[in-house]
N, C-alpha and C positions, 0 to 999 in steps of 0.2 A: 504494500500500500504506500502511496505517496503522502505528501504533506497536505494538511487541511489547515486553513487559516480562518480565524474569526476576528473581526474588527469592530470595536465599539464605535458608534457614530457620534458620540459627544455627550457632554454633561447634562444636556436638557432632554436626554432620551434614555430609554432602556432598550435601544434598538441595536442590532448587531447584523453585520453582513458576513456570511460565511462563504468561503471559496473552497470547492471540493478539489479532489486530486486531478480533475480534468479542466479546472479553471472556471467552471460554472458557479454561479452565485445563488444564494438563498438569503432572504431577509427574515429575521426573527425578532420579536419583541414589540415594545410599546413606545409611543411618543408621549412625552409629558409637555403640557402647556407651560411656557415660561412663567415663572413666579406663582404657579399654582400646582404644587405637588400632588394635590388630590385628583386632578384631571389627567386622565390618560386615554389614549385612543389606540386600539389595535391597528398597527400598520404592517405587521409581519406575522408570520406563523409563530405559534407557541412552540418553544423548544420541545416540550413534552409531546406535542402533536407530531413534530417531525420524527420522533422516535417511532411512533405508531405507523406513520407513513413509510418509514424505512423498513419496518417489519413487513408490511403489506407489499411493498415494492420488491423486497428481497424474495419473498415467497412467490410473488407473481412471476418474477423472472425465472425462478426454478421450475414452476409448474408449466409455464409455456415451453421452456426448453425441453423438459422431460416429455411432454405430450408431442411436441414436434418431432423429437427423435423417434417416437413410437408411431409416427405418421398418423396421429389421431386428427380428426377433422375439426380442430379448434378454430372458431371464427372470431371469438372475442372472450375476454375475461375481465370481470370487474370484481374487486374485493372491497367489501365494506367492513369496517372495524368498529367494534364497541369495546371501549376500554374503561376499566374501573381503577381508581387510584385510592390509596390509603388516605384517611381523613386528616392525618397529621404529617408535618414535615418529616422526611423529604418528599412526601406524596408519591411514593413509588407506585408503579403499576402493580396491582395485585392480580388482575385478570384481563386478558385481551381475547376477545372472540372475533375470529375472522370468518366472514361469510363469503364464499366464492360463488359468483354467478357466471357460469360458462355457457357459451352459445356454440352450437355445432351440431349439424345433422349427423346422427350416427355416433356421437361421442360416447365412449364406453365409460359408464359411471365408476366401474371398478378401477380403471386406469386413472381416472381423475382423482379418486380417493387415494390411490397409491402415490400419485405424484404429489399431492398435498402433504401426505405423511412423510414422504422422503424429504420434501422441502423443510418442513417444520422440525423433523427429528435428525436430519443428517446434513443437508446442504446450506441452509440459510444461516449465515453468520450472525445476523441480528437475533434470530430466535435462539441460537446457541448462547448468545451473550446474556439474554434476559431470562432464560429458562429457569434458573435457580431461584429467581425472585418472583417471577410472574407466571401464572398459569396461562397457557395458551391453548385455546380450544378452537374448533372450526366446525363449519357446516358447509354444505354446497347444494347447488341446484343446477340443473342442465336444462336449457331451452333450445329447441331446434331453431335453425336460422330463420 
């Protein structure tokens, strides 16, 4: 893995710009109104949301890759995540449920289920990183094209 940088955008904000290993950027955080620390406006993603997005994206990559290698007729894949956090700091995720909505005429549900399990249990680095703290569950549905 290469270098990732995060830059704070200045003292009147709680906003940060991250640059990934390929040079792409993402904005995280809130903007504070000058001279009014009680006023904030979301201008970027919550860092904790980015972790859930990373989990879903990592798994989606794996599932698509596995199904394509099996020549399964996958036309689209959408993953929705429902996440629960502990009520006290550090508000760690206690449970994340991923729901996979796959589209493809003739898509084998057993192969989809296996691809999801392989991703969550073997290939997805994000899942492997949070697995000891967070329960990860999933469900799926298949729709024809």
